[in-house]
N, C-alpha and C positions, 0 to 999 in steps of 0.2 A: 328528184328526177329519176335516179336509179331505181328507187323503191317502186315508183309508179310504172316503170317500163320493164325492168328486169324482174319478172315475177317467179323466177325459179325458187323452189323451196330451199335449196342449199344456200341461197343468197338471203332470203327473207329472215332466216334464223339469226343473222348477224344484227339485225335492226333492234333486237330485244336483248342484246348482250353488251357486256362491257368492251367488246372488241370492235364496236361500230366505227370508231375514229380510225383505227388502224386499217380496218377492212376497206373503208372508202378510199384511203390513200393507196392501198394496194390495187384496188379495182381501177383507179385512175391511172396508175403506173402501167398496169397491164393493158388497159385500153389504149394508152398512148402508143404502145408498140403495134397494136392492131391497126390503128389508123395512121401510124407513122407521123405523129405530131407531138412535139415535146411540150406543147402548152399544157397538156394535162399533167405532165410531171411537175411543171412549175406550180400548177394548182395544188397538187398533192403536197409539195414542199411548203407552200404558203398555209395550207390547212394545218400542217404539223406545227408551224410557228404560232398560228392562232390558237391551236389546242394547247401548246405549251404556255402561252400567256394566260389562258383560261385556268389551267392547272395551277399556275403561279398565284393567281388571284384567289382561287378556291382553297388551296391546300397549304400554302406557305404563309401562315399567319404572321411570321416574323419579318416577312419581306413585303414592303409596301409597293403598291402599284403607283407609278408616277405618270405624269402627262405624256412622257415619251412612249410608255407602254400603250396608252390609250391611242395615241396617234399612230403607232405601229399597227395596232389591231385594225384601226379604221383603214389604213393603207392596204393591209392584207386583204380585207374584205373587198375593197374597191378593185384590187388587182385580180382577185379570184373571179368576181363577177365579169370583169372585162375579158379575161381569158376564156371563161366558159361561153361567153357570147360570141367570141371571135374565132374559136377553134373551127377548123374546116376539115372536111373529108369528102372526097369525090363530089365537089361542088355543093356540098351540104354544109351550111354554116350554123353553128351553135350546138352546144353539147346535147341538149335535149333532142334536137332535130337529128343529130347523128345517131343517137341511141335508137330513135324511131326508125331511121333509115336502115340501120344494121338489122333490127328486128324484122322489118319488112323484107329485106333482102334474104335473110335466113329463112323466113317463112316461105318465100317463093321457091327455095331450094329444099324444103322439107324439114328444116330444123330452125325454128325462129330464133334460137340462141346460138346458132352456129358461129356467129362472128362476135360473140360476147366473151369477155375475159373469163378464164377459169381461175378461180381463187380458192 
């Protein structure tokens, strides 16, 4: 969603680097301050936990993934989707819709990325 809406060059470079996971979390954290909704901070935290589980399964060959890890991952994904769909800003609901709203609002004021996070 961010990639399709926030088309700034300084943002797009992160999508092809090893920093993408951290970048997305930082972006969500900063956007949460802009829209004054802590749901995006919760999304960032759950993405971190999900990323940690993925690293555990990919890189720690001595540690086995168990059913609890799988259930945790599933719960994180469900929570992330719920939070992204229910976040609200100025009567606009849903993360993607909020990004579009911020872009349109900025465009009306002469800078389509005026209300987007600086990361």
